[in-house]
PyMOL Python script that loads the backbone (N, CA, C, O; Angstrom):
from pymol import cmd

cmd.read_pdbstr("""\
ATOM      1  N   MET A   1       0.648  -1.318  -0.239  1.00  0.00           N
ATOM      2  CA  MET A   1       0.057  -0.090  -0.311  1.00  0.00           C
ATOM      3  C   MET A   1       0.951   1.472  -0.102  1.00  0.00           C
ATOM      4  O   MET A   1       1.928   1.481   0.647  1.00  0.00           O
ATOM      5  N   GLU A   2       0.621   2.447  -0.657  1.00  0.00           N
ATOM      6  CA  GLU A   2       1.097   3.555  -0.661  1.00  0.00           C
ATOM      7  C   GLU A   2       0.776   4.463   0.237  1.00  0.00           C
ATOM      8  O   GLU A   2      -0.427   4.725   0.252  1.00  0.00           O
ATOM      9  N   TRP A   3       1.434   5.035   0.992  1.00  0.00           N
ATOM     10  CA  TRP A   3       0.865   6.051   1.768  1.00  0.00           C
ATOM     11  C   TRP A   3       1.615   7.493   1.415  1.00  0.00           C
ATOM     12  O   TRP A   3       2.804   7.476   1.097  1.00  0.00           O
ATOM     13  N   GLN A   4       0.868   8.749   1.485  1.00  0.00           N
ATOM     14  CA  GLN A   4       1.532   9.960   1.274  1.00  0.00           C
ATOM     15  C   GLN A   4       2.080  10.241   2.740  1.00  0.00           C
ATOM     16  O   GLN A   4       1.404  10.107   3.759  1.00  0.00           O
ATOM     17  N   LEU A   5       3.272  10.608   2.696  1.00  0.00           N
ATOM     18  CA  LEU A   5       4.013  10.594   3.931  1.00  0.00           C
ATOM     19  C   LEU A   5       3.291  12.190   4.475  1.00  0.00           C
ATOM     20  O   LEU A   5       4.307  12.852   4.684  1.00  0.00           O
ATOM     21  N   GLN A   6       2.337  12.910   4.728  1.00  0.00           N
ATOM     22  CA  GLN A   6       1.594  13.631   5.880  1.00  0.00           C
ATOM     23  C   GLN A   6       0.391  12.373   6.340  1.00  0.00           C
ATOM     24  O   GLN A   6       0.043  12.266   7.516  1.00  0.00           O
ATOM     25  N   GLU A   7      -0.072  11.624   5.434  1.00  0.00           N
ATOM     26  CA  GLU A   7      -0.944  10.563   6.130  1.00  0.00           C
ATOM     27  C   GLU A   7      -0.049   9.716   6.673  1.00  0.00           C
ATOM     28  O   GLU A   7      -0.424   9.602   7.840  1.00  0.00           O
ATOM     29  N   ALA A   8       0.924   9.047   6.517  1.00  0.00           N
ATOM     30  CA  ALA A   8       1.844   8.221   7.134  1.00  0.00           C
ATOM     31  C   ALA A   8       2.302   8.641   8.246  1.00  0.00           C
ATOM     32  O   ALA A   8       2.104   7.854   9.172  1.00  0.00           O
ATOM     33  N   LYS A   9       3.005   9.870   8.590  1.00  0.00           N
ATOM     34  CA  LYS A   9       2.965  10.681   9.758  1.00  0.00           C
ATOM     35  C   LYS A   9       2.170  10.472  10.600  1.00  0.00           C
ATOM     36  O   LYS A   9       2.502   9.906  11.641  1.00  0.00           O
ATOM     37  N   ASN A  10       0.330  11.064  10.258  1.00  0.00           N
ATOM     38  CA  ASN A  10      -0.571  10.624  11.345  1.00  0.00           C
ATOM     39  C   ASN A  10      -1.075   9.745  11.740  1.00  0.00           C
ATOM     40  O   ASN A  10      -1.843   9.751  12.703  1.00  0.00           O
ATOM     41  N   LYS A  11      -0.626   8.412  10.820  1.00  0.00           N
ATOM     42  CA  LYS A  11      -1.196   7.094  10.773  1.00  0.00           C
ATOM     43  C   LYS A  11      -0.056   6.028  11.076  1.00  0.00           C
ATOM     44  O   LYS A  11      -0.082   4.838  10.760  1.00  0.00           O
ATOM     45  N   PHE A  12       1.116   6.813  11.867  1.00  0.00           N
ATOM     46  CA  PHE A  12       2.030   5.963  11.748  1.00  0.00           C
ATOM     47  C   PHE A  12       2.373   4.958  12.418  1.00  0.00           C
ATOM     48  O   PHE A  12       3.485   4.431  12.442  1.00  0.00           O
ATOM     49  N   SER A  13       1.108   4.559  13.176  1.00  0.00           N
ATOM     50  CA  SER A  13       0.888   3.141  14.026  1.00  0.00           C
ATOM     51  C   SER A  13       0.568   2.263  13.109  1.00  0.00           C
ATOM     52  O   SER A  13       1.237   1.256  12.879  1.00  0.00           O
ATOM     53  N   LYS A  14      -0.442   2.568  12.537  1.00  0.00           N
ATOM     54  CA  LYS A  14      -1.177   1.699  11.568  1.00  0.00           C
ATOM     55  C   LYS A  14      -0.347   1.509  10.262  1.00  0.00           C
ATOM     56  O   LYS A  14      -0.835   0.820   9.366  1.00  0.00           O
ATOM     57  N   VAL A  15       0.661   1.979  10.132  1.00  0.00           N
ATOM     58  CA  VAL A  15       1.619   1.870   9.033  1.00  0.00           C
ATOM     59  C   VAL A  15       2.232   0.775   8.826  1.00  0.00           C
ATOM     60  O   VAL A  15       2.387   0.030   7.859  1.00  0.00           O
ATOM     61  N   VAL A  16       2.801   0.815  10.688  1.00  0.00           N
ATOM     62  CA  VAL A  16       3.529  -0.222  11.331  1.00  0.00           C
ATOM     63  C   VAL A  16       2.573  -1.485  11.153  1.00  0.00           C
ATOM     64  O   VAL A  16       2.909  -2.509  10.559  1.00  0.00           O
ATOM     65  N   GLN A  17       1.525  -1.303  11.659  1.00  0.00           N
ATOM     66  CA  GLN A  17       0.925  -2.656  11.495  1.00  0.00           C
ATOM     67  C   GLN A  17       0.490  -3.016  10.247  1.00  0.00           C
ATOM     68  O   GLN A  17      -0.219  -3.999  10.465  1.00  0.00           O
ATOM     69  N   LYS A  18       0.493  -2.887   9.522  1.00  0.00           N
ATOM     70  CA  LYS A  18       0.394  -3.153   8.034  1.00  0.00           C
ATOM     71  C   LYS A  18       1.587  -3.525   7.579  1.00  0.00           C
ATOM     72  O   LYS A  18       1.560  -4.502   6.830  1.00  0.00           O
ATOM     73  N   ALA A  19       2.605  -3.061   7.795  1.00  0.00           N
ATOM     74  CA  ALA A  19       3.709  -3.318   7.490  1.00  0.00           C
ATOM     75  C   ALA A  19       3.969  -4.745   7.927  1.00  0.00           C
ATOM     76  O   ALA A  19       4.317  -5.631   7.146  1.00  0.00           O
ATOM     77  N   ARG A  20       3.752  -4.931   9.397  1.00  0.00           N
ATOM     78  CA  ARG A  20       4.018  -6.245  10.194  1.00  0.00           C
ATOM     79  C   ARG A  20       2.902  -7.210   9.777  1.00  0.00           C
ATOM     80  O   ARG A  20       3.271  -8.364   9.993  1.00  0.00           O
ATOM     81  N   ASP A  21       1.439  -7.139   9.159  1.00  0.00           N
ATOM     82  CA  ASP A  21       0.754  -7.956   8.634  1.00  0.00           C
ATOM     83  C   ASP A  21       0.538  -8.191   7.363  1.00  0.00           C
ATOM     84  O   ASP A  21       0.082  -9.290   7.048  1.00  0.00           O
ATOM     85  N   GLU A  22       0.860  -7.061   6.217  1.00  0.00           N
ATOM     86  CA  GLU A  22       0.407  -7.198   5.152  1.00  0.00           C
ATOM     87  C   GLU A  22       1.485  -7.169   4.038  1.00  0.00           C
ATOM     88  O   GLU A  22       1.389  -7.483   2.852  1.00  0.00           O
ATOM     89  N   GLY A  23       2.730  -6.621   4.880  1.00  0.00           N
ATOM     90  CA  GLY A  23       4.337  -6.170   4.117  1.00  0.00           C
ATOM     91  C   GLY A  23       4.446  -5.260   3.855  1.00  0.00           C
ATOM     92  O   GLY A  23       3.563  -4.434   4.086  1.00  0.00           O
ATOM     93  N   PRO A  24       5.818  -4.882   3.115  1.00  0.00           N
ATOM     94  CA  PRO A  24       5.849  -3.280   2.944  1.00  0.00           C
ATOM     95  C   PRO A  24       5.129  -2.337   2.762  1.00  0.00           C
ATOM     96  O   PRO A  24       4.181  -2.363   1.978  1.00  0.00           O
ATOM     97  N   GLN A  25       5.396  -1.535   3.325  1.00  0.00           N
ATOM     98  CA  GLN A  25       4.523  -0.222   3.125  1.00  0.00           C
ATOM     99  C   GLN A  25       5.388   1.024   2.262  1.00  0.00           C
ATOM    100  O   GLN A  25       6.594   1.270   2.293  1.00  0.00           O
ATOM    101  N   VAL A  26       4.269   1.710   1.477  1.00  0.00           N
ATOM    102  CA  VAL A  26       5.571   2.422   0.522  1.00  0.00           C
ATOM    103  C   VAL A  26       4.846   3.669   0.839  1.00  0.00           C
ATOM    104  O   VAL A  26       3.652   3.828   0.586  1.00  0.00           O
ATOM    105  N   VAL A  27       5.953   4.952   1.657  1.00  0.00           N
ATOM    106  CA  VAL A  27       5.682   6.094   1.380  1.00  0.00           C
ATOM    107  C   VAL A  27       6.161   7.201   0.197  1.00  0.00           C
ATOM    108  O   VAL A  27       7.236   7.449  -0.349  1.00  0.00           O
ATOM    109  N   THR A  28       4.937   7.674   0.105  1.00  0.00           N
ATOM    110  CA  THR A  28       5.228   8.971  -1.002  1.00  0.00           C
ATOM    111  C   THR A  28       5.826  10.610  -0.683  1.00  0.00           C
ATOM    112  O   THR A  28       5.623  11.132   0.413  1.00  0.00           O
ATOM    113  N   LEU A  29       6.226  10.990  -1.273  1.00  0.00           N
ATOM    114  CA  LEU A  29       6.463  12.460  -0.893  1.00  0.00           C
ATOM    115  C   LEU A  29       6.350  13.127  -2.484  1.00  0.00           C
ATOM    116  O   LEU A  29       6.966  12.882  -3.521  1.00  0.00           O
ATOM    117  N   ARG A  30       5.328  14.024  -2.164  1.00  0.00           N
ATOM    118  CA  ARG A  30       5.034  14.627  -3.648  1.00  0.00           C
ATOM    119  C   ARG A  30       4.709  13.873  -4.854  1.00  0.00           C
ATOM    120  O   ARG A  30       5.060  14.378  -5.920  1.00  0.00           O
ATOM    121  N   GLY A  31       3.987  12.548  -4.875  1.00  0.00           N
ATOM    122  CA  GLY A  31       3.789  11.706  -5.665  1.00  0.00           C
ATOM    123  C   GLY A  31       4.968  11.052  -5.969  1.00  0.00           C
ATOM    124  O   GLY A  31       4.911  10.507  -7.071  1.00  0.00           O
ATOM    125  N   GLU A  32       6.220  10.884  -5.272  1.00  0.00           N
ATOM    126  CA  GLU A  32       7.450  10.012  -5.278  1.00  0.00           C
ATOM    127  C   GLU A  32       7.506   9.192  -4.214  1.00  0.00           C
ATOM    128  O   GLU A  32       7.204   9.536  -3.071  1.00  0.00           O
ATOM    129  N   ARG A  33       8.050   7.624  -4.685  1.00  0.00           N
ATOM    130  CA  ARG A  33       8.578   6.852  -3.753  1.00  0.00           C
ATOM    131  C   ARG A  33       9.735   7.439  -3.172  1.00  0.00           C
ATOM    132  O   ARG A  33      10.691   7.850  -3.829  1.00  0.00           O
ATOM    133  N   THR A  34       9.617   7.482  -1.661  1.00  0.00           N
ATOM    134  CA  THR A  34      10.731   8.075  -0.791  1.00  0.00           C
ATOM    135  C   THR A  34      11.060   7.007   0.112  1.00  0.00           C
ATOM    136  O   THR A  34      12.239   6.652   0.117  1.00  0.00           O
ATOM    137  N   ALA A  35      10.302   6.463   0.828  1.00  0.00           N
ATOM    138  CA  ALA A  35      10.811   5.454   1.682  1.00  0.00           C
ATOM    139  C   ALA A  35       9.904   4.343   1.507  1.00  0.00           C
ATOM    140  O   ALA A  35       8.944   4.476   0.748  1.00  0.00           O
ATOM    141  N   VAL A  36      10.154   2.996   2.280  1.00  0.00           N
ATOM    142  CA  VAL A  36       9.384   1.966   2.586  1.00  0.00           C
ATOM    143  C   VAL A  36       9.652   1.678   4.145  1.00  0.00           C
ATOM    144  O   VAL A  36      10.709   1.894   4.737  1.00  0.00           O
ATOM    145  N   VAL A  37       8.372   1.102   4.725  1.00  0.00           N
ATOM    146  CA  VAL A  37       8.167   0.978   6.262  1.00  0.00           C
ATOM    147  C   VAL A  37       7.947  -0.978   5.942  1.00  0.00           C
ATOM    148  O   VAL A  37       6.979  -1.526   5.416  1.00  0.00           O
ATOM    149  N   LEU A  38       8.914  -1.468   6.355  1.00  0.00           N
ATOM    150  CA  LEU A  38       9.078  -3.219   6.550  1.00  0.00           C
ATOM    151  C   LEU A  38       8.946  -3.331   8.334  1.00  0.00           C
ATOM    152  O   LEU A  38       9.301  -2.621   9.275  1.00  0.00           O
ATOM    153  N   SER A  39       8.194  -4.709   8.166  1.00  0.00           N
ATOM    154  CA  SER A  39       8.536  -5.454   9.143  1.00  0.00           C
ATOM    155  C   SER A  39       9.861  -5.486  10.147  1.00  0.00           C
ATOM    156  O   SER A  39      10.721  -4.743   9.674  1.00  0.00           O
ATOM    157  N   ALA A  40      10.173  -5.934  11.033  1.00  0.00           N
ATOM    158  CA  ALA A  40      11.468  -6.457  11.314  1.00  0.00           C
ATOM    159  C   ALA A  40      11.518  -7.857  10.847  1.00  0.00           C
ATOM    160  O   ALA A  40      12.677  -8.213  10.639  1.00  0.00           O
ATOM    161  N   ARG A  41      10.746  -8.646  10.645  1.00  0.00           N
ATOM    162  CA  ARG A  41      10.645  -9.855  10.127  1.00  0.00           C
ATOM    163  C   ARG A  41      11.238  -9.985   8.614  1.00  0.00           C
ATOM    164  O   ARG A  41      12.023 -10.818   8.162  1.00  0.00           O
ATOM    165  N   ASP A  42      10.477  -8.670   7.865  1.00  0.00           N
ATOM    166  CA  ASP A  42      11.014  -8.688   6.499  1.00  0.00           C
ATOM    167  C   ASP A  42      12.487  -8.049   6.311  1.00  0.00           C
ATOM    168  O   ASP A  42      13.226  -8.345   5.372  1.00  0.00           O
ATOM    169  N   TYR A  43      12.742  -7.324   7.118  1.00  0.00           N
ATOM    170  CA  TYR A  43      14.057  -6.824   7.548  1.00  0.00           C
ATOM    171  C   TYR A  43      15.354  -7.916   7.711  1.00  0.00           C
ATOM    172  O   TYR A  43      16.398  -8.206   7.126  1.00  0.00           O
ATOM    173  N   ASP A  44      14.933  -8.134   8.354  1.00  0.00           N
ATOM    174  CA  ASP A  44      15.958  -9.442   8.570  1.00  0.00           C
ATOM    175  C   ASP A  44      16.147 -10.319   7.862  1.00  0.00           C
ATOM    176  O   ASP A  44      17.304 -10.736   7.834  1.00  0.00           O
ATOM    177  N   ALA A  45      15.192 -10.945   7.041  1.00  0.00           N
ATOM    178  CA  ALA A  45      15.450 -11.719   6.252  1.00  0.00           C
ATOM    179  C   ALA A  45      15.898 -11.036   4.940  1.00  0.00           C
ATOM    180  O   ALA A  45      16.497 -11.673   4.073  1.00  0.00           O
ATOM    181  N   LEU A  46      15.647  -9.946   4.833  1.00  0.00           N
ATOM    182  CA  LEU A  46      16.942  -9.111   3.568  1.00  0.00           C
ATOM    183  C   LEU A  46      18.324  -9.390   4.088  1.00  0.00           C
ATOM    184  O   LEU A  46      19.154  -9.880   3.322  1.00  0.00           O
ATOM    185  N   ARG A  47      18.612  -9.129   5.268  1.00  0.00           N
ATOM    186  CA  ARG A  47      20.006  -8.993   5.478  1.00  0.00           C
ATOM    187  C   ARG A  47      20.366 -10.295   6.284  1.00  0.00           C
ATOM    188  O   ARG A  47      21.188 -10.275   7.199  1.00  0.00           O
ATOM    189  N   ALA A  48      19.698 -11.427   5.885  1.00  0.00           N
ATOM    190  CA  ALA A  48      20.130 -12.704   6.397  1.00  0.00           C
ATOM    191  C   ALA A  48      21.368 -13.337   5.169  1.00  0.00           C
ATOM    192  O   ALA A  48      21.227 -13.281   3.948  1.00  0.00           O
ATOM    193  N   GLY A  49      22.432 -13.860   5.834  1.00  0.00           N
ATOM    194  CA  GLY A  49      23.468 -13.702   5.027  1.00  0.00           C
ATOM    195  C   GLY A  49      24.313 -13.095   4.448  1.00  0.00           C
ATOM    196  O   GLY A  49      25.357 -13.602   4.039  1.00  0.00           O
ATOM    197  N   ARG A  50      23.919 -11.646   4.294  1.00  0.00           N
ATOM    198  CA  ARG A  50      24.722 -10.615   3.846  1.00  0.00           C
ATOM    199  C   ARG A  50      26.022 -10.338   4.861  1.00  0.00           C
ATOM    200  O   ARG A  50      25.904 -10.650   6.046  1.00  0.00           O
ATOM    201  N   PRO A  51      26.727 -10.001   4.584  1.00  0.00           N
ATOM    202  CA  PRO A  51      27.827  -9.508   5.137  1.00  0.00           C
ATOM    203  C   PRO A  51      27.566  -8.142   5.718  1.00  0.00           C
ATOM    204  O   PRO A  51      26.904  -7.340   5.058  1.00  0.00           O
ATOM    205  N   SER A  52      28.065  -7.797   6.977  1.00  0.00           N
ATOM    206  CA  SER A  52      28.334  -6.458   7.515  1.00  0.00           C
ATOM    207  C   SER A  52      29.689  -5.654   6.680  1.00  0.00           C
ATOM    208  O   SER A  52      30.713  -6.158   6.218  1.00  0.00           O
ATOM    209  N   LEU A  53      29.278  -4.359   6.698  1.00  0.00           N
ATOM    210  CA  LEU A  53      30.202  -3.324   6.157  1.00  0.00           C
ATOM    211  C   LEU A  53      31.685  -3.825   6.492  1.00  0.00           C
ATOM    212  O   LEU A  53      32.573  -4.198   5.725  1.00  0.00           O
ATOM    213  N   VAL A  54      31.663  -3.711   7.900  1.00  0.00           N
ATOM    214  CA  VAL A  54      32.856  -4.602   8.788  1.00  0.00           C
ATOM    215  C   VAL A  54      33.369  -5.698   8.076  1.00  0.00           C
ATOM    216  O   VAL A  54      34.514  -5.653   7.627  1.00  0.00           O
ATOM    217  N   ASP A  55      32.637  -6.692   7.921  1.00  0.00           N
ATOM    218  CA  ASP A  55      32.997  -7.983   7.620  1.00  0.00           C
ATOM    219  C   ASP A  55      33.420  -7.795   5.992  1.00  0.00           C
ATOM    220  O   ASP A  55      34.183  -8.635   5.515  1.00  0.00           O
ATOM    221  N   ASP A  56      33.006  -6.874   5.282  1.00  0.00           N
ATOM    222  CA  ASP A  56      33.551  -6.431   3.850  1.00  0.00           C
ATOM    223  C   ASP A  56      35.098  -5.965   4.061  1.00  0.00           C
ATOM    224  O   ASP A  56      36.044  -6.541   3.525  1.00  0.00           O
ATOM    225  N   LEU A  57      35.203  -4.952   4.834  1.00  0.00           N
ATOM    226  CA  LEU A  57      36.241  -3.859   5.000  1.00  0.00           C
ATOM    227  C   LEU A  57      37.428  -5.266   5.477  1.00  0.00           C
ATOM    228  O   LEU A  57      38.393  -5.504   4.752  1.00  0.00           O
ATOM    229  N   LEU A  58      37.178  -6.034   6.684  1.00  0.00           N
ATOM    230  CA  LEU A  58      37.962  -6.629   7.152  1.00  0.00           C
ATOM    231  C   LEU A  58      38.565  -7.824   6.260  1.00  0.00           C
ATOM    232  O   LEU A  58      39.783  -7.997   6.213  1.00  0.00           O
ATOM    233  N   GLY A  59      37.599  -8.701   5.501  1.00  0.00           N
ATOM    234  CA  GLY A  59      37.834  -9.528   4.461  1.00  0.00           C
ATOM    235  C   GLY A  59      38.878  -9.421   3.218  1.00  0.00           C
ATOM    236  O   GLY A  59      39.800 -10.156   2.866  1.00  0.00           O
ATOM    237  N   GLY A  60      38.361  -8.216   2.701  1.00  0.00           N
ATOM    238  CA  GLY A  60      39.216  -7.520   1.633  1.00  0.00           C
ATOM    239  C   GLY A  60      39.736  -8.977   0.795  1.00  0.00           C
ATOM    240  O   GLY A  60      39.319 -10.117   0.998  1.00  0.00           O
ATOM    241  N   PRO A  61      40.748  -8.548  -0.174  1.00  0.00           N
ATOM    242  CA  PRO A  61      41.145  -9.330  -1.770  1.00  0.00           C
ATOM    243  C   PRO A  61      42.004 -10.155  -0.712  1.00  0.00           C
ATOM    244  O   PRO A  61      42.747  -9.651   0.130  1.00  0.00           O
ATOM    245  N   THR A  62      41.744 -11.654  -0.927  1.00  0.00           N
ATOM    246  CA  THR A  62      43.178 -12.656  -0.599  1.00  0.00           C
ATOM    247  C   THR A  62      44.443 -12.118  -1.589  1.00  0.00           C
ATOM    248  O   THR A  62      44.484 -11.852  -2.791  1.00  0.00           O
ATOM    249  N   TRP A  63      45.427 -12.087  -0.539  1.00  0.00           N
ATOM    250  CA  TRP A  63      47.055 -12.330  -1.044  1.00  0.00           C
ATOM    251  C   TRP A  63      47.317 -13.457  -1.874  1.00  0.00           C
ATOM    252  O   TRP A  63      46.602 -14.451  -1.748  1.00  0.00           O
ATOM    253  N   ASP A  64      48.177 -13.442  -2.645  1.00  0.00           N
ATOM    254  CA  ASP A  64      48.474 -14.670  -3.502  1.00  0.00           C
ATOM    255  C   ASP A  64      49.939 -14.661  -2.324  1.00  0.00           C
ATOM    256  O   ASP A  64      50.059 -14.017  -1.281  1.00  0.00           O
ATOM    257  N   ASP A  65      50.911 -15.627  -2.974  1.00  0.00           N
ATOM    258  CA  ASP A  65      52.323 -15.579  -2.026  1.00  0.00           C
ATOM    259  C   ASP A  65      53.286 -14.697  -2.761  1.00  0.00           C
ATOM    260  O   ASP A  65      54.357 -14.557  -2.170  1.00  0.00           O
ATOM    261  N   GLU A  66      53.157 -13.984  -4.055  1.00  0.00           N
ATOM    262  CA  GLU A  66      53.880 -13.067  -4.744  1.00  0.00           C
ATOM    263  C   GLU A  66      53.850 -12.122  -4.375  1.00  0.00           C
ATOM    264  O   GLU A  66      54.954 -11.649  -4.105  1.00  0.00           O
ATOM    265  N   LEU A  67      52.391 -11.069  -4.071  1.00  0.00           N
ATOM    266  CA  LEU A  67      51.781 -10.107  -3.580  1.00  0.00           C
ATOM    267  C   LEU A  67      52.408  -9.929  -1.690  1.00  0.00           C
ATOM    268  O   LEU A  67      52.519  -8.851  -1.105  1.00  0.00           O
ATOM    269  N   ALA A  68      52.628 -10.905  -1.269  1.00  0.00           N
ATOM    270  CA  ALA A  68      52.754 -11.302   0.001  1.00  0.00           C
ATOM    271  C   ALA A  68      54.081 -10.701   0.315  1.00  0.00           C
ATOM    272  O   ALA A  68      54.412  -9.840   1.130  1.00  0.00           O
ATOM    273  N   ASP A  69      54.850 -11.505  -0.694  1.00  0.00           N
ATOM    274  CA  ASP A  69      56.688 -11.404  -0.600  1.00  0.00           C
ATOM    275  C   ASP A  69      56.674 -10.122  -0.885  1.00  0.00           C
ATOM    276  O   ASP A  69      57.162  -9.305  -0.104  1.00  0.00           O
ATOM    277  N   ALA A  70      56.000  -9.697  -2.277  1.00  0.00           N
ATOM    278  CA  ALA A  70      56.418  -7.565  -2.645  1.00  0.00           C
ATOM    279  C   ALA A  70      56.305  -7.252  -1.526  1.00  0.00           C
ATOM    280  O   ALA A  70      57.385  -7.052  -0.970  1.00  0.00           O
ATOM    281  N   VAL A  71      54.950  -7.042  -0.593  1.00  0.00           N
ATOM    282  CA  VAL A  71      54.637  -6.068   0.414  1.00  0.00           C
ATOM    283  C   VAL A  71      55.637  -6.310   1.366  1.00  0.00           C
ATOM    284  O   VAL A  71      56.099  -5.223   1.713  1.00  0.00           O
ATOM    285  N   GLU A  72      56.371  -7.567   2.146  1.00  0.00           N
ATOM    286  CA  GLU A  72      56.728  -7.987   2.970  1.00  0.00           C
ATOM    287  C   GLU A  72      58.486  -7.252   2.351  1.00  0.00           C
ATOM    288  O   GLU A  72      59.217  -6.613   3.109  1.00  0.00           O
ATOM    289  N   ALA A  73      58.783  -7.507   1.092  1.00  0.00           N
ATOM    290  CA  ALA A  73      60.429  -6.324   0.661  1.00  0.00           C
ATOM    291  C   ALA A  73      59.973  -5.142   0.571  1.00  0.00           C
ATOM    292  O   ALA A  73      60.863  -4.312   0.390  1.00  0.00           O
ATOM    293  N   ARG A  74      58.879  -4.710   0.627  1.00  0.00           N
ATOM    294  CA  ARG A  74      59.121  -3.037   0.490  1.00  0.00           C
ATOM    295  C   ARG A  74      59.060  -2.777   2.147  1.00  0.00           C
ATOM    296  O   ARG A  74      59.459  -1.693   2.572  1.00  0.00           O
ATOM    297  N   VAL A  75      58.683  -3.536   2.837  1.00  0.00           N
ATOM    298  CA  VAL A  75      58.586  -3.130   4.351  1.00  0.00           C
ATOM    299  C   VAL A  75      60.287  -3.155   4.789  1.00  0.00           C
ATOM    300  O   VAL A  75      60.860  -2.214   5.340  1.00  0.00           O
ATOM    301  N   ALA A  76      60.698  -3.998   4.540  1.00  0.00           N
ATOM    302  CA  ALA A  76      62.274  -4.517   4.525  1.00  0.00           C
ATOM    303  C   ALA A  76      63.230  -3.319   4.083  1.00  0.00           C
ATOM    304  O   ALA A  76      64.323  -3.063   4.589  1.00  0.00           O
ATOM    305  N   THR A  77      62.686  -2.722   3.173  1.00  0.00           N
ATOM    306  CA  THR A  77      63.905  -1.477   2.445  1.00  0.00           C
ATOM    307  C   THR A  77      62.824  -0.392   2.598  1.00  0.00           C
ATOM    308  O   THR A  77      61.657  -0.380   2.206  1.00  0.00           O
ATOM    309  N   PRO A  78      63.777   0.809   3.499  1.00  0.00           N
ATOM    310  CA  PRO A  78      63.501   2.095   3.629  1.00  0.00           C
ATOM    311  C   PRO A  78      63.355   2.289   2.031  1.00  0.00           C
ATOM    312  O   PRO A  78      63.815   1.729   1.036  1.00  0.00           O
ATOM    313  N   SER A  79      62.120   3.811   2.400  1.00  0.00           N
ATOM    314  CA  SER A  79      61.721   4.045   1.021  1.00  0.00           C
ATOM    315  C   SER A  79      62.770   5.565   0.836  1.00  0.00           C
ATOM    316  O   SER A  79      62.520   6.140  -0.223  1.00  0.00           O
ATOM    317  N   ARG A  80      63.785   6.208   1.632  1.00  0.00           N
ATOM    318  CA  ARG A  80      64.512   7.177   1.354  1.00  0.00           C
ATOM    319  C   ARG A  80      65.686   6.481   1.990  1.00  0.00           C
ATOM    320  O   ARG A  80      65.786   5.506   2.734  1.00  0.00           O
ATOM    321  N   ASN A  81      66.544   7.323   1.437  1.00  0.00           N
ATOM    322  CA  ASN A  81      68.097   6.938   2.024  1.00  0.00           C
ATOM    323  C   ASN A  81      68.113   8.245   3.390  1.00  0.00           C
ATOM    324  O   ASN A  81      67.980   9.461   3.257  1.00  0.00           O
ATOM    325  N   VAL A  82      68.276   7.625   4.372  1.00  0.00           N
ATOM    326  CA  VAL A  82      68.173   8.422   5.665  1.00  0.00           C
ATOM    327  C   VAL A  82      69.607   7.934   6.366  1.00  0.00           C
ATOM    328  O   VAL A  82      69.719   6.800   6.832  1.00  0.00           O
ATOM    329  N   THR A  83      70.662   8.881   6.392  1.00  0.00           N
ATOM    330  CA  THR A  83      71.805   8.824   7.264  1.00  0.00           C
ATOM    331  C   THR A  83      71.688   9.581   8.448  1.00  0.00           C
ATOM    332  O   THR A  83      71.184  10.704   8.497  1.00  0.00           O
ATOM    333  N   PHE A  84      72.168   8.944   9.421  1.00  0.00           N
ATOM    334  CA  PHE A  84      72.465   9.524  10.590  1.00  0.00           C
ATOM    335  C   PHE A  84      73.660   9.876  10.953  1.00  0.00           C
ATOM    336  O   PHE A  84      73.841  10.404  12.049  1.00  0.00           O
TER     337      PHE A  84
END
""", "prot")
cmd.dss("prot")
cmd.show_as("cartoon", "prot")
cmd.util.cbc("prot")
cmd.orient("prot")
């Protein structure tokens, strides 16, 4: 069901109840789809099995041995000639 923003604001508890009982509720602003209200069950189903941003960042690409050796060699050699 579609709700105009003002109506959705005035009947928010009904929008939430319908999202829980009937499925996603679309909120429009000036006739354009703006937001969707989902039940917690529907939201959890969408998120199930998807990695979080943290998982994505920590996962990163896998390094093969050649790349790991190149990084290690780079760390072992100074980037500037520094004399003390």
